[in-house]
Structures are given as C-alpha cells and as structure tokens.
C-alpha positions in Angstrom: -56.4 66.6 -43.1 -57.4 65.5 -39.6 -54.9 64.6 -36.9 -55.5 63.3 -33.4 -54.3 65.6 -30.6 -53.8 64.9 -27.0 -56.3 67.3 -25.3 -55.7 66.0 -21.8 -58.0 67.2 -19.1 -56.0 66.0 -16.2 -54.9 68.9 -14.0 -51.1 69.3 -13.9 -48.8 70.9 -11.3 -45.9 73.1 -12.3 -43.1 73.0 -9.8 -39.8 74.9 -9.8 -37.6 72.0 -10.7 -40.1 71.0 -13.4 -39.7 74.4 -15.0 -35.9 73.9 -14.8 -35.9 70.7 -16.9 -38.7 71.3 -19.3 -38.3 75.0 -20.3 -39.7 78.2 -18.9 -43.5 78.6 -19.1 -45.2 81.9 -20.0 -48.3 82.0 -17.8 -49.8 85.4 -17.1 -52.1 85.7 -14.1 -55.8 86.2 -15.0 -57.5 89.5 -14.3 -60.7 89.7 -12.3 -63.7 89.6 -14.6 -67.4 88.6 -14.5 -66.7 85.7 -16.9 -64.0 83.1 -16.2 -60.7 84.0 -17.9 -58.3 81.2 -18.9 -54.6 81.5 -19.8 -53.0 79.6 -22.6 -49.3 78.9 -22.1 -46.3 76.7 -22.9 -42.6 77.0 -23.3 -41.7 80.6 -24.0 -38.7 79.6 -26.2 -38.1 76.3 -27.9 -34.8 75.6 -29.7 -34.5 72.8 -32.4 -31.6 70.8 -33.6 -30.6 71.9 -37.1 -31.8 69.7 -39.9 -29.2 67.1 -40.7 -27.6 66.6 -44.1 -28.9 63.0 -44.1 -31.5 61.2 -42.1 -34.6 62.6 -40.3 -34.5 65.7 -38.2 -34.7 65.4 -34.4 -38.2 66.2 -33.1 -38.9 68.1 -29.9 -42.1 68.1 -27.8 -43.9 71.4 -27.2 -46.8 71.2 -24.7 -49.5 73.8 -25.0 -51.4 74.3 -21.8 -54.4 76.2 -20.4 -54.9 77.3 -16.8 -58.2 77.5 -15.0 -57.7 79.9 -12.1 -60.4 78.5 -9.9 -59.2 77.2 -6.6 -62.3 75.0 -6.1 -61.2 71.5 -6.9 -64.7 70.1 -6.5 -66.8 72.6 -8.3 -64.5 74.8 -10.3 -64.7 72.9 -13.6 -65.6 75.0 -16.7 -68.3 72.6 -18.0 -68.7 73.9 -21.6 -67.4 73.4 -25.0 -64.5 75.5 -26.3 -62.5 75.8 -29.5 -58.8 76.1 -29.9 -57.1 77.5 -33.0 -53.4 77.0 -34.0 -51.6 79.1 -36.6 -48.3 77.7 -37.8 -48.0 80.1 -40.8 -45.0 82.0 -39.3 -43.0 78.8 -39.1 -43.1 78.1 -42.8 -39.6 77.1 -44.0 -38.3 77.1 -40.4 -40.0 74.2 -38.7 -42.5 71.4 -39.3 -45.2 70.8 -36.7 -47.5 67.8 -36.1 -49.7 66.8 -33.3 -48.8 64.0 -30.8 -50.3 60.6 -31.3 -51.9 60.2 -27.8 -55.6 59.5 -27.7 -57.8 62.6 -27.8 -60.5 64.4 -29.9 -59.8 65.0 -33.6 -58.5 68.4 -34.8 -59.3 69.7 -38.3 -56.0 70.8 -39.9 -56.0 72.9 -43.1 -52.6 73.9 -44.5 -50.9 76.0 -41.7 -53.9 76.2 -39.4 -55.7 73.7 -37.2 -59.0 74.0 -35.3 -59.8 71.7 -32.3 -62.8 71.3 -30.1 -63.1 70.0 -26.6 -65.3 70.1 -23.5 -64.5 71.1 -19.9 -61.4 72.6 -18.2 -60.6 71.5 -14.7 -59.1 73.9 -12.1 -55.3 74.4 -12.3 -53.0 73.6 -15.2 -54.3 71.4 -18.1 -52.5 70.2 -21.2 -54.3 71.3 -24.4 -52.1 69.6 -27.0 -48.7 68.1 -27.5 -47.0 69.4 -30.6 -44.1 67.6 -32.2 -41.7 70.2 -33.8 -38.6 69.7 -35.9 -36.4 71.8 -38.2 -37.7 72.1 -41.7 -35.6 70.9 -44.6 -33.5 73.8 -45.9 -33.7 75.8 -42.7 -30.5 77.3 -41.3 -29.0 77.9 -37.9 -30.5 81.1 -36.5 -33.8 80.9 -38.3 -36.9 81.5 -36.1 -40.7 81.8 -36.2 -43.7 81.6 -34.0 -46.8 79.5 -33.3 -50.0 81.5 -32.4 -52.6 79.8 -30.2 -56.0 81.3 -29.5 -59.2 79.9 -28.0 -62.9 80.9 -27.5 -66.0 79.7 -25.7 -69.3 81.2 -24.8 -69.2 82.8 -21.4 -65.4 82.8 -21.1 -62.4 84.5 -22.4 -58.9 83.1 -23.2 -55.6 84.9 -23.1 -53.7 83.9 -26.3 -50.2 82.5 -26.4 -47.3 82.8 -28.8 -44.6 80.1 -28.8 -41.2 81.2 -30.2 -39.3 78.5 -32.1 -35.7 78.9 -33.3 -33.1 76.7 -35.1 -29.9 76.0 -33.2 -28.6 77.4 -29.9 -26.5 76.5 -26.9 -26.9 73.0 -25.5 -25.4 72.8 -22.0 -24.8 69.3 -20.8 -23.8 68.6 -17.2 -21.2 65.9 -16.5 -22.1 63.3 -13.9 -19.7 63.4 -10.9 -18.2 60.3 -9.2 -19.4 61.3 -5.8 -19.0 59.1 -2.7 -22.5 58.3 -1.5 -21.8 56.1 1.6 -20.8 58.6 4.3 -20.3 59.2 8.0 -21.2 62.5 9.7 -18.4 64.9 9.1 -17.3 63.4 5.8 -16.6 66.0 3.1 -15.7 65.9 -0.6 -15.1 68.4 -3.4 -17.8 68.9 -6.1 -15.9 69.7 -9.3 -18.9 70.7 -11.4 -18.1 70.3 -15.2 -20.3 71.0 -18.2 -20.0 71.1 -22.0 -21.8 73.3 -24.6 -22.8 70.8 -27.2 -24.9 73.3 -29.1 -24.4 75.4 -32.3 -24.1 78.8 -30.5 -22.4 80.3 -27.4 -24.3 80.7 -24.2 -24.3 84.3 -23.0 -23.5 83.7 -19.3 -24.5 80.6 -17.3 -26.4 80.0 -14.1 -25.4 77.1 -11.9 -27.9 75.6 -9.4 -26.6 73.7 -6.4 -29.4 72.2 -4.3 -28.9 69.9 -1.3 -31.2 68.4 1.3 -30.9 69.2 5.0 -28.3 66.7 6.0 -25.7 68.1 3.6 -24.1 71.5 3.5 -21.4 73.5 1.6 -18.5 74.7 3.7 -18.5 78.2 2.1 -21.0 80.7 0.7 -19.7 82.5 -2.4 -20.1 86.1 -3.3 -21.4 85.4 -6.8 -24.1 83.0 -5.4 -27.4 83.7 -3.7 -28.8 81.3 -1.2 -32.2 80.2 0.1 -33.4 77.7 2.7 -37.1 78.0 1.8 -38.7 74.6 1.1 -40.1 75.3 -2.4 -43.1 73.1 -1.7 -41.1 70.0 -0.8 -41.4 69.9 2.9 -40.3 72.2 5.8 -36.6 73.0 5.8 -35.9 70.1 3.5 -33.7 71.9 0.9 -31.0 74.5 0.6 -30.5 76.1 -2.8 -27.6 78.2 -4.3 -27.9 80.0 -7.6 -24.4 81.1 -8.9 -23.9 83.4 -11.9 -21.0 83.4 -14.3 -20.8 86.1 -17.0 -19.1 85.7 -20.3 -19.4 83.7 -23.5 -19.4 79.9 -23.2 -18.5 78.6 -26.6 -20.0 75.6 -28.5 -17.7 72.5 -28.3 -16.0 73.8 -25.1 -16.0 72.2 -21.7 -15.9 74.2 -18.5 -15.2 73.3 -14.9 -15.1 75.1 -11.5 -11.6 76.3 -10.9 -11.8 75.7 -7.1 -14.5 73.1 -6.5 -16.8 73.8 -3.5 -16.8 71.3 -0.7 -19.9 69.3 0.3 -20.1 68.0 3.9 -22.3 65.5 5.6 -23.6 67.1 8.9 -24.4 65.4 12.2 -28.1 65.3 11.1 -27.4 63.5 7.8 -29.1 60.2 7.0 -30.9 60.0 3.6 -29.9 62.9 1.5 -29.8 64.2 -2.1 -27.8 66.7 -4.1 -28.8 68.2 -7.4 -26.6 70.3 -9.7 -27.8 72.0 -12.9 -26.6 74.5 -15.5 -28.7 77.0 -17.5 -28.0 79.8 -19.8 -28.3 82.9 -17.6 -31.2 85.3 -18.0 -34.1 87.0 -16.2 -36.6 84.2 -17.0 -34.2 81.4 -15.9 -33.5 83.2 -12.6 -37.2 83.8 -11.9 -38.0 80.1 -12.6 -35.2 78.8 -10.5 -36.0 81.1 -7.6 -39.7 79.9 -7.7 -40.8 82.8 -5.5 -38.4 82.0 -2.7 -36.3 84.6 -0.9 -32.6 84.5 -1.6 -29.7 86.3 0.1 -26.1 86.8 -1.3 -23.1 84.9 0.0 -20.1 86.8 1.4 -17.2 84.5 0.8 -14.8 84.2 -2.1 -15.8 84.2 -5.7 -16.7 80.9 -7.4 -15.1 80.9 -10.8 -15.2 78.7 -14.0 -12.3 77.9 -16.4 -12.3 76.1 -19.7 -11.1 72.5 -19.4 -7.9 72.2 -21.4 -8.5 68.7 -22.6 -11.7 69.3 -24.6 -12.2 71.8 -26.8 -30.8 81.2 -26.5 -32.8 78.3 -25.5 -31.1 75.0 -24.8 -31.3 72.5 -27.6 -31.6 69.6 -25.1 -32.6 70.7 -21.6 -32.9 67.0 -20.4 -29.1 66.7 -19.8 -28.5 70.0 -18.0 -28.8 68.5 -14.6 -27.4 65.6 -12.5 -28.1 64.5 -9.0 -26.9 62.0 -6.4 -28.3 60.3 -3.3 -26.3 59.8 -0.1 -26.7 57.4 2.8 -25.0 58.5 6.0 -24.4 56.2 8.9 -26.7 57.8 11.5 -29.9 57.4 13.5 -33.0 59.3 14.4 -34.7 58.7 17.8 -38.5 59.1 17.6 -39.9 59.3 21.1 -43.6 59.1 21.6 -45.5 61.1 24.2 -49.1 61.1 25.4 -51.2 63.2 27.8 -53.4 63.1 30.9 -56.9 64.6 31.4 -59.8 64.4 33.8 -63.5 65.1 33.7 -67.0 63.8 34.4 -69.3 62.0 32.0 -70.5 64.5 29.3 -67.4 66.6 29.5 -65.0 67.2 26.6 -61.3 67.2 27.3 -58.3 68.2 25.1 -55.2 66.0 24.9 -52.1 66.4 22.8 -50.1 63.3 21.7 -47.4 62.6 19.2 -43.6 62.2 19.1 -40.4 64.2 19.1 -37.4 63.5 16.9 -34.5 63.5 19.4 -32.1 63.1 16.4 -29.4 63.5 15.7 -30.5 62.9 12.1 -33.4 64.4 10.1 -35.5 62.0 7.9 -36.5 63.0 4.4 -38.1 60.6 1.9 -37.6 63.2 -0.9 -37.4 60.8 -3.8 -40.6 58.8 -3.1 -42.7 61.4 -1.2 -43.7 58.7 1.3 -44.7 59.5 4.8 -41.8 59.0 7.3 -43.9 57.4 10.0 -47.4 56.9 11.4 -48.7 57.8 14.9 -51.1 55.0 15.9 -53.6 56.2 18.6 -56.0 53.9 20.4 -58.8 55.9 22.1 -59.1 55.3 25.9 -62.1 53.3 27.0 -65.1 55.4 28.1 -64.5 58.2 25.6 -64.7 59.0 21.9 -63.1 61.5 19.6 -65.1 64.6 18.6 -62.2 66.5 16.8 -58.9 65.3 15.4 -56.2 66.7 13.1 -56.6 66.5 9.4 -53.6 64.2 9.2 -55.5 61.5 11.2 -58.2 59.1 10.0 -60.3 56.7 12.0 -59.9 52.9 11.6 -61.3 49.8 13.2 -59.9 48.4 16.4 -57.8 46.0 14.4 -56.5 48.8 12.0 -58.8 48.0 9.1 -60.4 50.6 6.8 -63.5 52.4 8.3 -65.9 54.3 6.2 -67.7 56.0 9.1 -65.2 58.3 10.9 -67.5 59.0 13.9 -66.5 57.5 17.2 -63.7 55.4 15.7 -61.8 53.3 18.3 -58.4 53.9 16.7 -56.7 56.6 14.6 -53.7 56.5 12.2 -52.0 59.9 11.8 -49.5 60.4 8.9 -46.4 62.5 9.0 -45.1 64.5 6.0 -42.3 63.2 3.8 -39.7 64.9 6.0 -39.2 65.2 9.7 -36.6 67.6 11.0 -34.0 66.6 13.5 -35.6 68.6 16.3 -39.3 68.3 15.2 -42.2 67.9 17.6 -45.1 66.2 15.7 -47.9 67.3 18.0 -51.5 66.0 17.4 -54.3 67.8 19.3 -57.4 65.6 19.9 -60.7 66.5 21.7 -62.4 63.6 23.5 -66.0 63.3 24.8 -66.2 61.4 28.1 -69.0 58.8 28.2 -67.9 57.4 31.6 -65.5 58.5 34.3 -63.6 55.2 34.7 -60.5 55.9 36.7 -57.2 55.4 35.0 -58.6 54.6 31.5 -55.7 54.5 29.1 -55.2 54.6 25.3 -52.0 53.7 23.5 -49.9 56.0 21.5 -47.4 54.3 19.2 -45.0 56.0 16.6 -44.2 53.3 14.0 -43.5 52.5 10.4 -46.2 53.3 7.9 -46.8 49.6 7.3 -48.9 48.1 10.2 -47.5 44.6 9.5 -43.9 45.9 9.9 -44.0 48.5 12.6 -40.3 49.0 13.4 -38.7 52.3 12.3 -35.6 51.3 10.5 -33.6 54.3 11.5 -34.6 54.4 15.2 -32.1 53.1 17.7 -34.4 53.3 20.7 -37.7 51.3 20.0 -38.5 51.2 23.7 -39.6 54.9 23.7 -41.8 54.5 20.6 -44.9 54.0 22.9 -46.8 56.2 25.4 -50.3 56.5 26.7 -53.2 58.9 27.0 -54.8 58.5 30.5 -58.2 59.7 31.6 -59.0 60.3 35.3 -55.8 58.9 36.6 -54.9 59.5 40.3 -52.8 62.6 39.4 -54.8 63.8 36.4 -56.4 66.8 38.2 -53.1 68.0 39.6 -50.6 66.9 37.0 -48.1 69.5 35.8 -46.0 67.3 33.7 -44.6 63.9 33.3 -43.2 61.4 30.9 -46.5 61.0 29.1 -48.0 64.4 29.1 -49.0 67.6 30.7 -52.4 67.0 32.4 -55.1 68.6 30.3 -58.5 69.0 32.0 -62.1 69.1 30.9 -63.6 72.0 29.1 -66.9 71.2 30.8 -70.5 70.5 29.9 -71.6 68.7 26.8 -68.9 70.0 24.5 -70.4 73.4 23.6 -67.0 75.0 23.9 -65.7 72.8 21.1 -64.6 74.5 17.9 -62.1 74.0 15.2 -58.7 75.6 15.7 -55.2 75.3 14.3 -52.2 74.6 16.3 -49.2 76.9 15.9 -45.5 76.2 15.5 -42.4 78.0 16.5 -39.1 78.0 14.7 -36.8 75.2 15.9 -33.5 76.2 17.4 -31.7 74.1 14.9 -34.1 74.7 12.0 -33.5 76.7 9.0 -37.2 77.5 8.4 -40.4 77.7 10.4 -43.6 76.0 9.6 -47.2 76.1 10.8 -48.9 72.8 11.5 -51.8 71.9 9.3 -53.5 69.8 11.9 -57.0 71.0 12.5 -57.8 70.6 16.2 -60.4 71.9 18.5 -59.9 74.5 21.2 -56.8 74.7 23.3 -54.4 71.8 23.1 -52.9 70.1 26.1 -49.4 70.9 26.9 -48.1 67.5 25.8 -44.7 66.4 27.1 -42.8 69.5 27.7 -44.6 71.8 25.3 -47.1 70.0 23.1 -47.9 71.7 19.8 -46.0 74.8 20.8 -42.7 73.1 21.7 -39.7 75.4 21.3 -37.9 72.7 19.3 -40.1 73.3 16.3 -43.3 71.6 15.1 -43.7 69.4 12.1 -46.1 70.7 9.5 -49.0 68.2 9.5 -50.3 69.1 6.0 -47.4 68.0 3.9 -48.1 69.9 0.7 -50.6 67.4 -0.7 -49.3 65.6 -3.7 -45.6 66.3 -3.0 -43.4 67.2 -5.9 -40.5 65.1 -4.9 -39.2 62.4 -7.2 -36.1 63.8 -9.0 -35.7 62.3 -12.4 -32.2 62.1 -14.0 -33.1 64.9 -16.3 -34.1 67.1 -13.4 -37.9 67.0 -13.6 -39.8 66.8 -10.3 -42.8 64.5 -10.9 -46.0 64.4 -8.9 -46.1 61.6 -6.4 -49.5 60.9 -4.8 -49.2 59.9 -1.2 -50.4 56.3 -0.8 -53.3 55.9 1.5 -53.5 52.1 1.8 -54.3 50.7 5.2 -51.2 51.1 7.3 
C-alpha cells in the first residue's frame, strides 16, 4: 500500500516553551565528520489514550524530524536524495500507525514497514513525517512498544531514532484561574494554582512552572523552587521563570491545589504583561527542557506545598491542557525621549554620531504575544552628508518614507526596536556620515515613533514633545561641545573615510535590569557620546538584534509559535 506523508522541508525552530507543550525531543548533537551528519528525532515518549469499549480510539500526532547542523542559511542545504525507513513491527498489538494526510511525496508501505524518498534538507530542524498513532484494539493500559526510524543518503550519515509509545499514563490538566487582569502598580493577588490528573496512572512527582514578564513579580521565593531571569530567546530581561518541584504520587482522578497560594504583584514598571503557569510530571528530561539551558538559582523562603482538593476526588496523555496563561494591562506609561548628536568636519571627512532614545519609564514595554517591534527610530540625514555605515536594525528609505531598493546614500533611515524595551533602556544607534559639504548648522531630524508611519503617536508615551531631536553638523558649538540636550559633540575622523570599519557597540547592565545584553547594531568605529552616554549609557542598552524570528506568541496550550517580524513600510 502507498500512503502520502508530509515530508515538509520548511526549517523549524524548537523553543523551550514549545518543548513544554509538545513533548520532549530527543536530539543528539552531531559529531564532527568529513560527510554531513544529520540527526533524526521526535518525542522521546508518547502516551496514548486506551482503546475505548465503543467508538474509535483517540489519535495522537507524532512528528518525526531531521536536523541539519549547518549554520549557513543560504548555502547549507543538503541538495541530494535520501531514503527514510520506518519499522512499526514492535508496536504490533499495542498501537496502530498511519501517515498524516498533508501533501507530500508518496511512501511505499508494506505490512509493518514503510520506505520514503525525498530530496534536500535545509539547515536547522525539518519535519520528516507526521505519524498518527492510536491504541490498537485489544491493547491494555501499560502496554508499550517502539517505532524505529533510519535514513540513508550517498555522502551523508543519519543518526537513527527510536520513538517509545505506551498505552495510558498520567494526564495533568491545569485549571484556568480567574485572575484580575486590569491592574494598577502595586496591585497584588493570590495565584491558587490547581490541577487534576485525568489519566489512568499516577504521576511520580510534579514540576510546576511559573513564568511572568518583567512588569510582574512574586512576593516570595520558595526553597523548593529554582529561579532564572534569563531571557530564553524572547528578548532581554523580558521573563522570570520559577521551576517548583513536588515529590510524591499524584493519583488519577484527584485534584491538587497549592496550600498557601503565592502572591503575584504588579510592579511600578508594569504595563503590558503576561503570566504562564504549567504542570508536568517531574523528571530529568522535563527539567532539562524547561530550563532550556538557562542558569537557575534556588529560592530561600518558605516551602511551597500542594494538597489534594477535598471536593474532587509517564508521559502525559494530553499535554495540550497542562498550561494556562493570562495577559495583564496595568495603568501606567513609558516616556521615550529621543536624542541626537553634534559633529564637525570639512568636506571629505567622515564623522561618527550616535542617536536614538531612552526609556525614562516608569514602565517597560513588551509585545510578547505578537512579537511586533515596540517603536521605530526615524532618522533624516543632514543635508550635505550621507551615511556610510549604519546599524543592522536600520534600513534606508526614500525621503517620503517609501521602500528603497538601493541602500547607498539613502536620505532617510527607519530603525526597528526589538519586541521589548526595558524601563531604563538606552536604544543607541551609531551612524557614520561622510561630509560632502561643510554647510554650517546642517540638521537632520531624529524621531522615535510608532512603527506605522501613518500613525506615529506612541500610545503609551505621556510626553510626545520629547520624541524628537536632531543631528547637527558644523554648528556653532560643534567643535567644543561637551554635551547638551541633543548629543555629545562627535568630531571628524578625518580624510576620506579610510579609518572606517565595522564595529559593534557594547552594553552595560542597567541599574534596574535583571539581565545584561549586547547590542546587535553594527556600526563603524567609535560612536559619539550621545546624550549622556550614547551606546554605553549606564542605564543599560537595548539589544538591537532582537533574536530574529521571535518565539513569542503563547497559545492556550502553551506552545510558543514562530512570529516573523513584519517588514512592511513603516
């Protein structure tokens, strides 16, 4: 028989929260070899609902993947044919397997084996096939088996994969909490996390995840929890994560709740915030996936404890309901204040200027759900000069703000922020300008605005008057300037620009920041001092390269999906 399988070539991204909701992936790192080595993977454990007495069994999706370790997105494709073999023999009497119905090349299936052919493997994670698995008729709770997956190609090797499948297991389901989501700074509320084991077997210990964005905080850190403020790929300082362990047996049919609920508080920097709470059966693999490589430290407070709820009496059967989350809107503002710079030189010189804005708070801004940029810095180049080097976050446009294919000597630049801007951030943008003329007092505008050019107002900013500044060339005080409202008085590097080169601005840890970041803006040479510090301001610098396609949108089941940052004209 032949069945169509979804051999999808699109490269995937595995994020920590995606692992939480979809199961834990077994992906061993490839060893160094002359030929490329690819790793086949998928969920290490898949639990199935037992076959019902009447009606059809419930099917579960099991995605088989392959990882191309090349980091070259443009030229790292494996452009050859390869063959994948599936052996379902060890699932006989335990589970039935079929291929998903999405479009893809045909696979030849004979009895308990299938052979599939495809061409090309892109860098990163690729989905080989979607398997639909259900409990076989006559199978019993506790039965188990495996699916063996191998592949081969000329000039390459593949690490095989074994998927373990079992019947029955715990099914931890998180209850959605009636949290107040319209807040004021200082508001607090208890978080009485409650979950039920709807499965067929007990969970051997549970692991509770509490994750909150920067404007929220828990009032106590518990001794049986470990904590991290690392960003986990979702923006600098955006998230805090607590992993809390509870030993014991959590029985099927029983509901459990926190004996003394922790208290969640809206801080003075709160504005748009989210809170995620998740339950997993405890184990080494679960902890590793939830930590996602971040550093955690133990709490030192009281012990957080669970009790069985009196009213209601090892892979999860349904991981999609293990997690809940909530969004909060706090009455607050964030003041984005633009700054420019001053420089002087003669025709033919190159000069360095730093422009941008500072968030004077009190709130941080994080568009964690959508992954959208928070704001745009709009820079009009001063007359008599043109840009020879700009940050990677900036693109040249026409004078009216329209798309421009040729980026050389653009009259105007739009610079995008990441999806989060901390409450004390300095978004510093180093530019290098070539002077064509020495017109005295030539000025270019700096505007921090909304990402949509037609609607420039920042909805959270209470002081729109300070959203503009200027970059001035050869002003009266440019040669002697030591500071000012617009900038710090950068001067020419001299000559025809031979001293130019590509450099990277640094960043220091903000005094109120829980993490430090390095700007991803690629500039040239030494940046100007900006307004009180420029790219090295002591209040902390926003990372300009905002983790590419941000893993940000939190689905109800806990999956973080990939959101491509929109690049329409802004």
